[in-house]
C-alpha positions as CSV (number, residue, x, y, z in Angstrom):
1,M,38.4,112.8,127.7
2,N,40.0,112.4,131.0
3,S,43.7,112.4,130.6
4,L,45.9,115.1,129.2
5,Q,47.2,112.5,126.6
6,E,43.7,111.8,125.4
7,K,42.9,115.5,125.1
8,Q,46.2,116.0,123.2
9,A,45.4,113.1,120.8
10,F,41.9,114.5,120.3
11,L,43.2,118.0,119.6
12,K,45.8,116.7,117.2
13,E,43.1,114.9,115.2
14,K,41.0,118.1,115.0
15,I,43.8,120.6,114.4
16,T,45.9,118.7,111.9
17,P,43.4,118.9,109.0
18,L,42.9,122.7,109.5
19,V,46.7,123.3,109.5
20,E,47.2,121.1,106.4
21,K,44.4,122.9,104.6
22,E,46.4,126.1,104.9
23,G,49.5,124.4,103.3
24,F,51.4,123.6,106.5
25,E,52.1,120.5,108.5
26,V,51.9,119.8,112.2
27,F,55.5,119.0,113.3
28,E,54.5,118.5,117.0
29,L,51.5,119.2,119.2
30,R,51.8,119.2,123.0
31,L,49.3,119.9,125.7
32,F,50.8,120.4,129.1
33,Y,50.7,122.3,132.4
34,N,53.4,124.7,133.5
35,K,53.1,126.5,136.8
36,G,49.4,125.6,137.0
37,R,48.6,127.0,133.5
38,L,47.5,124.9,130.6
39,F,49.5,125.3,127.4
40,L,48.8,124.0,123.9
41,R,52.1,124.2,121.9
42,I,51.9,123.5,118.2
43,L,55.0,123.4,116.0
44,I,54.3,123.9,112.3
45,D,56.3,123.8,109.2
46,F,56.1,123.6,105.4
47,K,56.8,120.1,103.9
48,E,60.1,121.5,102.7
49,G,60.8,123.7,105.7
50,G,61.3,127.4,105.8
51,I,58.4,128.8,107.8
52,T,58.2,132.5,108.8
53,L,57.1,134.4,111.8
54,E,54.1,135.7,109.8
55,D,53.1,132.1,108.9
56,C,53.1,131.3,112.6
57,Q,51.0,134.4,113.5
58,Y,48.6,133.5,110.7
59,I,48.0,129.9,111.9
60,N,47.9,131.1,115.5
61,K,45.0,133.5,114.7
62,K,43.2,130.8,112.7
63,L,43.5,128.2,115.4
64,S,42.7,130.6,118.2
65,N,39.4,131.5,116.6
66,Y,38.6,127.8,115.9
67,L,39.5,126.7,119.4
68,D,37.6,129.5,121.1
69,K,34.5,128.7,119.0
70,E,34.7,124.9,119.6
71,D,35.7,125.1,123.3
72,F,37.3,121.7,123.3
73,L,39.3,122.3,126.5
74,E,36.6,123.8,128.6
75,S,39.2,125.8,130.6
76,P,41.5,128.7,129.9
77,F,44.7,127.8,128.0
78,I,47.7,129.5,126.3
79,L,48.1,128.8,122.6
80,E,51.7,128.8,121.2
81,V,52.3,128.3,117.5
82,S,55.9,128.3,116.3
83,S,58.4,126.8,114.0
84,P,60.4,123.7,115.1
85,G,63.5,125.8,114.1
86,V,66.5,124.8,112.0
87,R,68.2,123.1,115.0
88,R,65.3,120.7,115.5
89,E,66.2,117.1,116.1
90,L,65.7,114.8,113.1
91,K,63.9,111.7,114.3
92,T,61.9,110.1,111.4
93,L,62.7,109.3,107.8
94,K,60.3,112.1,106.9
95,D,62.5,114.5,108.9
96,F,65.6,113.4,107.0
97,L,63.7,113.7,103.7
98,R,62.9,117.3,104.6
99,V,66.6,118.1,104.9
100,R,67.7,116.2,101.8
101,G,70.7,118.0,100.2
102,R,71.7,119.7,103.5
103,E,74.5,119.1,105.9
104,I,73.7,117.2,109.1
105,N,75.3,115.8,112.2
106,I,74.6,112.2,113.3
107,W,75.5,110.5,116.6
108,F,75.1,106.8,116.7
109,Q,73.5,104.8,119.6
110,D,76.9,103.4,120.6
111,Q,78.9,106.6,120.0
112,D,80.1,109.4,122.3
113,L,77.9,112.4,121.8
114,K,80.9,114.7,121.4
115,K,81.9,113.6,117.9
116,P,79.2,113.4,115.3
117,I,79.4,112.0,111.8
118,Q,79.0,114.9,109.4
119,G,77.6,114.7,105.9
120,K,75.0,115.7,103.4
121,V,71.7,113.8,103.2
122,S,71.6,112.3,99.7
123,G,68.5,110.3,100.1
124,I,66.3,108.0,102.1
125,D,65.8,104.2,101.6
126,V,62.2,103.9,102.9
127,F,62.1,100.1,102.5
128,K,65.3,99.5,104.5
129,G,64.6,102.4,106.9
130,E,68.0,104.0,106.2
131,V,69.4,107.5,105.7
132,L,71.8,107.9,102.8
133,L,74.6,110.2,103.8
134,E,77.5,111.6,101.7
135,T,80.6,112.2,103.9
136,K,84.2,113.1,103.2
137,E,85.1,109.4,103.7
138,G,82.4,108.2,101.3
139,N,78.7,107.3,101.1
140,L,77.0,105.7,104.1
141,S,73.7,103.9,104.5
142,I,72.6,104.5,108.1
143,P,69.7,102.5,109.6
144,L,67.4,104.9,111.5
145,V,67.4,102.6,114.5
146,K,71.1,103.1,115.0
147,I,70.8,106.9,115.2
148,R,70.9,108.3,118.7
149,K,70.6,111.9,117.7
150,A,70.7,113.9,114.4
151,T,70.5,117.7,113.7
152,Q,70.9,119.9,110.7
153,R,74.1,121.8,110.6
154,V,73.7,125.6,110.7
155,N,76.0,127.7,108.5
156,Y,76.8,131.3,109.3
157,G,78.8,132.7,106.4
158,N,81.9,130.6,105.9
159,N,81.8,129.1,109.4
160,S,79.7,126.2,110.5
161,E,78.1,126.2,113.9
162,E,79.5,123.4,116.0
163,E,77.3,121.3,118.3
């Protein structure tokens, strides 16, 4: 394994089954250098979302022990395990499925990023590659390829957080 990308792909292949065995899912895995130090950042979540700090600490300890034992990287690294957070960007149909029934903001490819379409994810059409959205104006079927950016809306009490 020469390149960082090859090492990252190899680590994802080795780590994903261990994380899934514990009931979690690897949302993202990145291997990168920052200020000369090697970092392995892993974002984990439950299939339906809602991960806790204790969950991240548990997986961090498990992976730390495993990676120290296997010595895949052959050099010192910093392991970070965390949640993608509620404000994570929704990119795949699987991401939209995870937030079904929740309010989201969607910006289209040809749309100004200042004014999102807001609505509740009512479903996913896997065959057409579309997100089904309930809005105040009615129901929409939005092809994934037309979405520039999408995020879950965060509610604090009666006020919604604006993007």
